[in-house]
PyMOL Python script that loads the backbone (N, CA, C, O; Angstrom):
from pymol import cmd

cmd.read_pdbstr("""\
ATOM      1  N   MET A   1     106.929  92.238  40.897  1.00  0.00           N
ATOM      2  CA  MET A   1     106.704  92.413  42.323  1.00  0.00           C
ATOM      3  C   MET A   1     107.519  93.615  42.792  1.00  0.00           C
ATOM      4  O   MET A   1     108.698  93.740  42.461  1.00  0.00           O
ATOM      5  N   SER A   2     106.894  94.484  43.552  1.00  0.00           N
ATOM      6  CA  SER A   2     107.602  95.666  44.023  1.00  0.00           C
ATOM      7  C   SER A   2     108.552  95.313  45.155  1.00  0.00           C
ATOM      8  O   SER A   2     108.414  94.274  45.799  1.00  0.00           O
ATOM      9  N   MET A   3     109.514  96.187  45.386  1.00  0.00           N
ATOM     10  CA  MET A   3     110.500  95.960  46.438  1.00  0.00           C
ATOM     11  C   MET A   3     109.844  95.894  47.810  1.00  0.00           C
ATOM     12  O   MET A   3     110.271  95.098  48.646  1.00  0.00           O
ATOM     13  N   SER A   4     108.823  96.704  48.071  1.00  0.00           N
ATOM     14  CA  SER A   4     108.181  96.690  49.384  1.00  0.00           C
ATOM     15  C   SER A   4     107.467  95.363  49.640  1.00  0.00           C
ATOM     16  O   SER A   4     107.460  94.883  50.774  1.00  0.00           O
ATOM     17  N   ASN A   5     106.865  94.760  48.607  1.00  0.00           N
ATOM     18  CA  ASN A   5     106.252  93.439  48.771  1.00  0.00           C
ATOM     19  C   ASN A   5     107.284  92.396  49.142  1.00  0.00           C
ATOM     20  O   ASN A   5     107.027  91.541  49.989  1.00  0.00           O
ATOM     21  N   GLU A   6     108.444  92.457  48.519  1.00  0.00           N
ATOM     22  CA  GLU A   6     109.503  91.502  48.818  1.00  0.00           C
ATOM     23  C   GLU A   6     109.999  91.667  50.251  1.00  0.00           C
ATOM     24  O   GLU A   6     110.283  90.670  50.916  1.00  0.00           O
ATOM     25  N   LEU A   7     110.108  92.893  50.740  1.00  0.00           N
ATOM     26  CA  LEU A   7     110.537  93.121  52.117  1.00  0.00           C
ATOM     27  C   LEU A   7     109.554  92.509  53.105  1.00  0.00           C
ATOM     28  O   LEU A   7     109.972  91.887  54.082  1.00  0.00           O
ATOM     29  N   TRP A   8     108.264  92.673  52.871  1.00  0.00           N
ATOM     30  CA  TRP A   8     107.266  92.105  53.777  1.00  0.00           C
ATOM     31  C   TRP A   8     107.318  90.586  53.766  1.00  0.00           C
ATOM     32  O   TRP A   8     107.141  89.952  54.807  1.00  0.00           O
ATOM     33  N   ARG A   9     107.556  89.999  52.606  1.00  0.00           N
ATOM     34  CA  ARG A   9     107.649  88.533  52.520  1.00  0.00           C
ATOM     35  C   ARG A   9     108.818  88.008  53.349  1.00  0.00           C
ATOM     36  O   ARG A   9     108.756  86.894  53.870  1.00  0.00           O
ATOM     37  N   GLN A  10     109.870  88.791  53.473  1.00  0.00           N
ATOM     38  CA  GLN A  10     111.032  88.388  54.266  1.00  0.00           C
ATOM     39  C   GLN A  10     110.722  88.340  55.752  1.00  0.00           C
ATOM     40  O   GLN A  10     111.459  87.709  56.509  1.00  0.00           O
ATOM     41  N   THR A  11     109.662  88.983  56.184  1.00  0.00           N
ATOM     42  CA  THR A  11     109.329  89.010  57.610  1.00  0.00           C
ATOM     43  C   THR A  11     108.472  87.823  58.027  1.00  0.00           C
ATOM     44  O   THR A  11     108.230  87.641  59.220  1.00  0.00           O
ATOM     45  N   LEU A  12     108.002  87.008  57.079  1.00  0.00           N
ATOM     46  CA  LEU A  12     107.126  85.882  57.401  1.00  0.00           C
ATOM     47  C   LEU A  12     107.915  84.740  58.027  1.00  0.00           C
ATOM     48  O   LEU A  12     109.006  84.398  57.572  1.00  0.00           O
ATOM     49  N   LEU A  13     107.349  84.159  59.072  1.00  0.00           N
ATOM     50  CA  LEU A  13     107.978  83.056  59.786  1.00  0.00           C
ATOM     51  C   LEU A  13     106.884  82.112  60.250  1.00  0.00           C
ATOM     52  O   LEU A  13     105.857  82.550  60.768  1.00  0.00           O
ATOM     53  N   HIS A  14     107.102  80.825  60.066  1.00  0.00           N
ATOM     54  CA  HIS A  14     106.108  79.836  60.493  1.00  0.00           C
ATOM     55  C   HIS A  14     105.956  79.894  62.010  1.00  0.00           C
ATOM     56  O   HIS A  14     106.937  80.086  62.728  1.00  0.00           O
ATOM     57  N   GLY A  15     104.749  79.731  62.490  1.00  0.00           N
ATOM     58  CA  GLY A  15     104.425  79.879  63.905  1.00  0.00           C
ATOM     59  C   GLY A  15     105.125  78.920  64.842  1.00  0.00           C
ATOM     60  O   GLY A  15     105.178  79.180  66.044  1.00  0.00           O
ATOM     61  N   ASP A  16     105.668  77.814  64.338  1.00  0.00           N
ATOM     62  CA  ASP A  16     106.382  76.884  65.219  1.00  0.00           C
ATOM     63  C   ASP A  16     107.895  77.049  65.143  1.00  0.00           C
ATOM     64  O   ASP A  16     108.639  76.192  65.621  1.00  0.00           O
ATOM     65  N   ALA A  17     108.351  78.140  64.549  1.00  0.00           N
ATOM     66  CA  ALA A  17     109.789  78.435  64.465  1.00  0.00           C
ATOM     67  C   ALA A  17     110.331  78.815  65.848  1.00  0.00           C
ATOM     68  O   ALA A  17     109.569  79.053  66.785  1.00  0.00           O
ATOM     69  N   THR A  18     111.636  78.864  65.949  1.00  0.00           N
ATOM     70  CA  THR A  18     112.265  79.194  67.236  1.00  0.00           C
ATOM     71  C   THR A  18     112.536  80.689  67.357  1.00  0.00           C
ATOM     72  O   THR A  18     112.477  81.438  66.382  1.00  0.00           O
ATOM     73  N   ILE A  19     112.834  81.094  68.581  1.00  0.00           N
ATOM     74  CA  ILE A  19     113.216  82.482  68.830  1.00  0.00           C
ATOM     75  C   ILE A  19     114.468  82.819  68.025  1.00  0.00           C
ATOM     76  O   ILE A  19     114.593  83.922  67.493  1.00  0.00           O
ATOM     77  N   ASN A  20     115.383  81.874  67.939  1.00  0.00           N
ATOM     78  CA  ASN A  20     116.596  82.087  67.151  1.00  0.00           C
ATOM     79  C   ASN A  20     116.251  82.347  65.682  1.00  0.00           C
ATOM     80  O   ASN A  20     116.865  83.203  65.045  1.00  0.00           O
ATOM     81  N   ASP A  21     115.278  81.615  65.143  1.00  0.00           N
ATOM     82  CA  ASP A  21     114.821  81.849  63.769  1.00  0.00           C
ATOM     83  C   ASP A  21     114.257  83.262  63.617  1.00  0.00           C
ATOM     84  O   ASP A  21     114.512  83.933  62.617  1.00  0.00           O
ATOM     85  N   ALA A  22     113.495  83.707  64.606  1.00  0.00           N
ATOM     86  CA  ALA A  22     112.907  85.052  64.561  1.00  0.00           C
ATOM     87  C   ALA A  22     113.993  86.121  64.569  1.00  0.00           C
ATOM     88  O   ALA A  22     113.878  87.130  63.874  1.00  0.00           O
ATOM     89  N   ILE A  23     115.041  85.905  65.347  1.00  0.00           N
ATOM     90  CA  ILE A  23     116.159  86.856  65.357  1.00  0.00           C
ATOM     91  C   ILE A  23     116.794  86.920  63.977  1.00  0.00           C
ATOM     92  O   ILE A  23     117.151  87.998  63.502  1.00  0.00           O
ATOM     93  N   GLY A  24     116.937  85.770  63.333  1.00  0.00           N
ATOM     94  CA  GLY A  24     117.485  85.738  61.976  1.00  0.00           C
ATOM     95  C   GLY A  24     116.638  86.528  60.995  1.00  0.00           C
ATOM     96  O   GLY A  24     117.168  87.254  60.154  1.00  0.00           O
ATOM     97  N   VAL A  25     115.312  86.386  61.102  1.00  0.00           N
ATOM     98  CA  VAL A  25     114.402  87.132  60.223  1.00  0.00           C
ATOM     99  C   VAL A  25     114.531  88.631  60.482  1.00  0.00           C
ATOM    100  O   VAL A  25     114.554  89.426  59.543  1.00  0.00           O
ATOM    101  N   LEU A  26     114.615  89.014  61.747  1.00  0.00           N
ATOM    102  CA  LEU A  26     114.780  90.437  62.076  1.00  0.00           C
ATOM    103  C   LEU A  26     116.050  90.987  61.448  1.00  0.00           C
ATOM    104  O   LEU A  26     116.050  92.104  60.932  1.00  0.00           O
ATOM    105  N   ASN A  27     117.117  90.228  61.485  1.00  0.00           N
ATOM    106  CA  ASN A  27     118.389  90.676  60.918  1.00  0.00           C
ATOM    107  C   ASN A  27     118.337  90.791  59.401  1.00  0.00           C
ATOM    108  O   ASN A  27     118.886  91.733  58.830  1.00  0.00           O
ATOM    109  N   VAL A  28     117.682  89.842  58.749  1.00  0.00           N
ATOM    110  CA  VAL A  28     117.628  89.832  57.287  1.00  0.00           C
ATOM    111  C   VAL A  28     116.700  90.912  56.742  1.00  0.00           C
ATOM    112  O   VAL A  28     117.053  91.619  55.798  1.00  0.00           O
ATOM    113  N   SER A  29     115.517  91.039  57.334  1.00  0.00           N
ATOM    114  CA  SER A  29     114.509  91.947  56.768  1.00  0.00           C
ATOM    115  C   SER A  29     114.809  93.408  57.046  1.00  0.00           C
ATOM    116  O   SER A  29     114.554  94.262  56.197  1.00  0.00           O
ATOM    117  N   GLY A  30     115.341  93.706  58.205  1.00  0.00           N
ATOM    118  CA  GLY A  30     115.594  95.096  58.560  1.00  0.00           C
ATOM    119  C   GLY A  30     114.341  95.881  58.894  1.00  0.00           C
ATOM    120  O   GLY A  30     114.431  97.087  59.121  1.00  0.00           O
ATOM    121  N   LEU A  31     113.166  95.243  58.933  1.00  0.00           N
ATOM    122  CA  LEU A  31     111.912  95.952  59.185  1.00  0.00           C
ATOM    123  C   LEU A  31     111.521  95.979  60.656  1.00  0.00           C
ATOM    124  O   LEU A  31     110.531  96.615  61.020  1.00  0.00           O
ATOM    125  N   ARG A  32     112.286  95.297  61.507  1.00  0.00           N
ATOM    126  CA  ARG A  32     112.093  95.329  62.954  1.00  0.00           C
ATOM    127  C   ARG A  32     110.790  94.689  63.421  1.00  0.00           C
ATOM    128  O   ARG A  32     110.286  94.995  64.501  1.00  0.00           O
ATOM    129  N   ILE A  33     110.246  93.785  62.580  1.00  0.00           N
ATOM    130  CA  ILE A  33     109.050  93.037  62.961  1.00  0.00           C
ATOM    131  C   ILE A  33     109.077  91.690  62.243  1.00  0.00           C
ATOM    132  O   ILE A  33     109.561  91.578  61.117  1.00  0.00           O
ATOM    133  N   VAL A  34     108.550  90.677  62.917  1.00  0.00           N
ATOM    134  CA  VAL A  34     108.375  89.349  62.328  1.00  0.00           C
ATOM    135  C   VAL A  34     106.887  89.058  62.336  1.00  0.00           C
ATOM    136  O   VAL A  34     106.199  89.323  63.321  1.00  0.00           O
ATOM    137  N   LEU A  35     106.394  88.511  61.235  1.00  0.00           N
ATOM    138  CA  LEU A  35     104.990  88.125  61.144  1.00  0.00           C
ATOM    139  C   LEU A  35     104.919  86.608  61.225  1.00  0.00           C
ATOM    140  O   LEU A  35     105.347  85.912  60.305  1.00  0.00           O
ATOM    141  N   ALA A  36     104.380  86.098  62.322  1.00  0.00           N
ATOM    142  CA  ALA A  36     104.216  84.652  62.502  1.00  0.00           C
ATOM    143  C   ALA A  36     102.946  84.229  61.778  1.00  0.00           C
ATOM    144  O   ALA A  36     101.872  84.785  62.006  1.00  0.00           O
ATOM    145  N   VAL A  37     103.083  83.230  60.893  1.00  0.00           N
ATOM    146  CA  VAL A  37     101.963  82.788  60.070  1.00  0.00           C
ATOM    147  C   VAL A  37     101.829  81.265  60.135  1.00  0.00           C
ATOM    148  O   VAL A  37     102.768  80.559  60.504  1.00  0.00           O
ATOM    149  N   ASP A  38     100.636  80.774  59.767  1.00  0.00           N
ATOM    150  CA  ASP A  38     100.433  79.331  59.680  1.00  0.00           C
ATOM    151  C   ASP A  38     100.751  78.864  58.266  1.00  0.00           C
ATOM    152  O   ASP A  38     101.235  79.641  57.443  1.00  0.00           O
ATOM    153  N   GLU A  39     100.474  77.582  57.986  1.00  0.00           N
ATOM    154  CA  GLU A  39     100.802  77.016  56.676  1.00  0.00           C
ATOM    155  C   GLU A  39     100.039  77.669  55.533  1.00  0.00           C
ATOM    156  O   GLU A  39     100.461  77.573  54.380  1.00  0.00           O
ATOM    157  N   ASN A  40      98.916  78.337  55.830  1.00  0.00           N
ATOM    158  CA  ASN A  40      98.132  79.048  54.813  1.00  0.00           C
ATOM    159  C   ASN A  40      98.459  80.538  54.759  1.00  0.00           C
ATOM    160  O   ASN A  40      97.769  81.321  54.106  1.00  0.00           O
ATOM    161  N   LYS A  41      99.519  80.904  55.456  1.00  0.00           N
ATOM    162  CA  LYS A  41      99.974  82.294  55.565  1.00  0.00           C
ATOM    163  C   LYS A  41      98.964  83.188  56.289  1.00  0.00           C
ATOM    164  O   LYS A  41      98.932  84.401  56.080  1.00  0.00           O
ATOM    165  N   LYS A  42      98.142  82.574  57.141  1.00  0.00           N
ATOM    166  CA  LYS A  42      97.225  83.335  57.984  1.00  0.00           C
ATOM    167  C   LYS A  42      98.032  83.871  59.167  1.00  0.00           C
ATOM    168  O   LYS A  42      98.792  83.137  59.798  1.00  0.00           O
ATOM    169  N   LEU A  43      97.856  85.144  59.452  1.00  0.00           N
ATOM    170  CA  LEU A  43      98.612  85.788  60.519  1.00  0.00           C
ATOM    171  C   LEU A  43      98.240  85.221  61.880  1.00  0.00           C
ATOM    172  O   LEU A  43      97.068  85.186  62.253  1.00  0.00           O
ATOM    173  N   LEU A  44      99.263  84.774  62.620  1.00  0.00           N
ATOM    174  CA  LEU A  44      99.072  84.280  63.981  1.00  0.00           C
ATOM    175  C   LEU A  44      99.446  85.340  65.008  1.00  0.00           C
ATOM    176  O   LEU A  44      98.891  85.369  66.107  1.00  0.00           O
ATOM    177  N   GLY A  45     100.383  86.207  64.653  1.00  0.00           N
ATOM    178  CA  GLY A  45     100.823  87.246  65.569  1.00  0.00           C
ATOM    179  C   GLY A  45     102.071  87.943  65.057  1.00  0.00           C
ATOM    180  O   GLY A  45     102.624  87.580  64.019  1.00  0.00           O
ATOM    181  N   THR A  46     102.497  88.937  65.793  1.00  0.00           N
ATOM    182  CA  THR A  46     103.709  89.684  65.443  1.00  0.00           C
ATOM    183  C   THR A  46     104.734  89.533  66.561  1.00  0.00           C
ATOM    184  O   THR A  46     104.394  89.309  67.723  1.00  0.00           O
ATOM    185  N   ILE A  47     105.985  89.662  66.174  1.00  0.00           N
ATOM    186  CA  ILE A  47     107.092  89.564  67.125  1.00  0.00           C
ATOM    187  C   ILE A  47     108.058  90.707  66.827  1.00  0.00           C
ATOM    188  O   ILE A  47     108.480  90.898  65.686  1.00  0.00           O
ATOM    189  N   SER A  48     108.398  91.458  67.860  1.00  0.00           N
ATOM    190  CA  SER A  48     109.373  92.535  67.703  1.00  0.00           C
ATOM    191  C   SER A  48     110.649  92.171  68.442  1.00  0.00           C
ATOM    192  O   SER A  48     110.678  91.206  69.205  1.00  0.00           O
ATOM    193  N   ASP A  49     111.695  92.936  68.219  1.00  0.00           N
ATOM    194  CA  ASP A  49     112.937  92.681  68.950  1.00  0.00           C
ATOM    195  C   ASP A  49     112.717  92.884  70.449  1.00  0.00           C
ATOM    196  O   ASP A  49     113.345  92.203  71.259  1.00  0.00           O
ATOM    197  N   GLY A  50     111.850  93.796  70.820  1.00  0.00           N
ATOM    198  CA  GLY A  50     111.532  94.011  72.228  1.00  0.00           C
ATOM    199  C   GLY A  50     110.839  92.808  72.842  1.00  0.00           C
ATOM    200  O   GLY A  50     111.102  92.458  73.992  1.00  0.00           O
ATOM    201  N   ASP A  51     109.948  92.167  72.077  1.00  0.00           N
ATOM    202  CA  ASP A  51     109.293  90.950  72.559  1.00  0.00           C
ATOM    203  C   ASP A  51     110.338  89.872  72.848  1.00  0.00           C
ATOM    204  O   ASP A  51     110.260  89.178  73.862  1.00  0.00           O
ATOM    205  N   ILE A  52     111.299  89.742  71.963  1.00  0.00           N
ATOM    206  CA  ILE A  52     112.355  88.741  72.140  1.00  0.00           C
ATOM    207  C   ILE A  52     113.194  89.059  73.368  1.00  0.00           C
ATOM    208  O   ILE A  52     113.488  88.170  74.167  1.00  0.00           O
ATOM    209  N   ARG A  53     113.578  90.315  73.525  1.00  0.00           N
ATOM    210  CA  ARG A  53     114.370  90.704  74.701  1.00  0.00           C
ATOM    211  C   ARG A  53     113.620  90.405  75.994  1.00  0.00           C
ATOM    212  O   ARG A  53     114.195  89.862  76.937  1.00  0.00           O
ATOM    213  N   ARG A  54     112.343  90.757  76.040  1.00  0.00           N
ATOM    214  CA  ARG A  54     111.552  90.506  77.249  1.00  0.00           C
ATOM    215  C   ARG A  54     111.433  89.008  77.521  1.00  0.00           C
ATOM    216  O   ARG A  54     111.497  88.588  78.676  1.00  0.00           O
ATOM    217  N   GLY A  55     111.261  88.201  76.482  1.00  0.00           N
ATOM    218  CA  GLY A  55     111.184  86.759  76.652  1.00  0.00           C
ATOM    219  C   GLY A  55     112.478  86.179  77.191  1.00  0.00           C
ATOM    220  O   GLY A  55     112.458  85.323  78.075  1.00  0.00           O
ATOM    221  N   LEU A  56     113.600  86.640  76.665  1.00  0.00           N
ATOM    222  CA  LEU A  56     114.894  86.150  77.142  1.00  0.00           C
ATOM    223  C   LEU A  56     115.119  86.546  78.601  1.00  0.00           C
ATOM    224  O   LEU A  56     115.660  85.764  79.383  1.00  0.00           O
ATOM    225  N   LEU A  57     114.709  87.745  78.961  1.00  0.00           N
ATOM    226  CA  LEU A  57     114.843  88.176  80.354  1.00  0.00           C
ATOM    227  C   LEU A  57     113.977  87.342  81.294  1.00  0.00           C
ATOM    228  O   LEU A  57     114.311  87.178  82.468  1.00  0.00           O
ATOM    229  N   LYS A  58     112.869  86.816  80.782  1.00  0.00           N
ATOM    230  CA  LYS A  58     111.992  85.964  81.594  1.00  0.00           C
ATOM    231  C   LYS A  58     112.459  84.514  81.625  1.00  0.00           C
ATOM    232  O   LYS A  58     111.825  83.671  82.260  1.00  0.00           O
ATOM    233  N   GLY A  59     113.558  84.220  80.946  1.00  0.00           N
ATOM    234  CA  GLY A  59     114.109  82.876  81.009  1.00  0.00           C
ATOM    235  C   GLY A  59     113.897  82.001  79.790  1.00  0.00           C
ATOM    236  O   GLY A  59     114.322  80.846  79.784  1.00  0.00           O
ATOM    237  N   LEU A  60     113.251  82.521  78.759  1.00  0.00           N
ATOM    238  CA  LEU A  60     113.111  81.725  77.543  1.00  0.00           C
ATOM    239  C   LEU A  60     114.487  81.516  76.921  1.00  0.00           C
ATOM    240  O   LEU A  60     115.401  82.316  77.120  1.00  0.00           O
ATOM    241  N   GLN A  61     114.619  80.428  76.163  1.00  0.00           N
ATOM    242  CA  GLN A  61     115.871  80.100  75.481  1.00  0.00           C
ATOM    243  C   GLN A  61     115.709  80.328  73.983  1.00  0.00           C
ATOM    244  O   GLN A  61     114.587  80.372  73.478  1.00  0.00           O
ATOM    245  N   LEU A  62     116.811  80.471  73.279  1.00  0.00           N
ATOM    246  CA  LEU A  62     116.777  80.698  71.841  1.00  0.00           C
ATOM    247  C   LEU A  62     116.111  79.539  71.109  1.00  0.00           C
ATOM    248  O   LEU A  62     115.594  79.726  70.008  1.00  0.00           O
ATOM    249  N   GLU A  63     116.114  78.357  71.696  1.00  0.00           N
ATOM    250  CA  GLU A  63     115.523  77.175  71.069  1.00  0.00           C
ATOM    251  C   GLU A  63     114.002  77.069  71.311  1.00  0.00           C
ATOM    252  O   GLU A  63     113.340  76.217  70.720  1.00  0.00           O
ATOM    253  N   ASN A  64     113.455  77.935  72.178  1.00  0.00           N
ATOM    254  CA  ASN A  64     112.018  77.915  72.433  1.00  0.00           C
ATOM    255  C   ASN A  64     111.251  78.374  71.199  1.00  0.00           C
ATOM    256  O   ASN A  64     111.751  79.155  70.389  1.00  0.00           O
ATOM    257  N   SER A  65     110.033  77.873  71.076  1.00  0.00           N
ATOM    258  CA  SER A  65     109.155  78.265  69.973  1.00  0.00           C
ATOM    259  C   SER A  65     108.702  79.715  70.160  1.00  0.00           C
ATOM    260  O   SER A  65     108.553  80.189  71.286  1.00  0.00           O
ATOM    261  N   VAL A  66     108.490  80.397  69.061  1.00  0.00           N
ATOM    262  CA  VAL A  66     107.962  81.761  69.142  1.00  0.00           C
ATOM    263  C   VAL A  66     106.512  81.768  69.618  1.00  0.00           C
ATOM    264  O   VAL A  66     106.014  82.780  70.112  1.00  0.00           O
ATOM    265  N   ALA A  67     105.845  80.633  69.464  1.00  0.00           N
ATOM    266  CA  ALA A  67     104.447  80.534  69.911  1.00  0.00           C
ATOM    267  C   ALA A  67     104.368  80.720  71.411  1.00  0.00           C
ATOM    268  O   ALA A  67     103.279  80.671  71.983  1.00  0.00           O
TER     269      ALA A  67
END
""", "prot")
cmd.dss("prot")
cmd.show_as("cartoon", "prot")
cmd.util.cbc("prot")
cmd.orient("prot")
């Protein structure tokens, strides 16, 4: 497996994870994007650090779901 494939795998996060989990993925992967997926790894959406900042400014909590 190439290094770039491994980096992309680090960005995957289950769609019912929390905002705090997404921040953790952003920190670990270093790619500045999180890919929210279902149990079959089907893409549900993307999350950026900017999306998280905007959500927190609107009153979301770290324990809220990324969905």
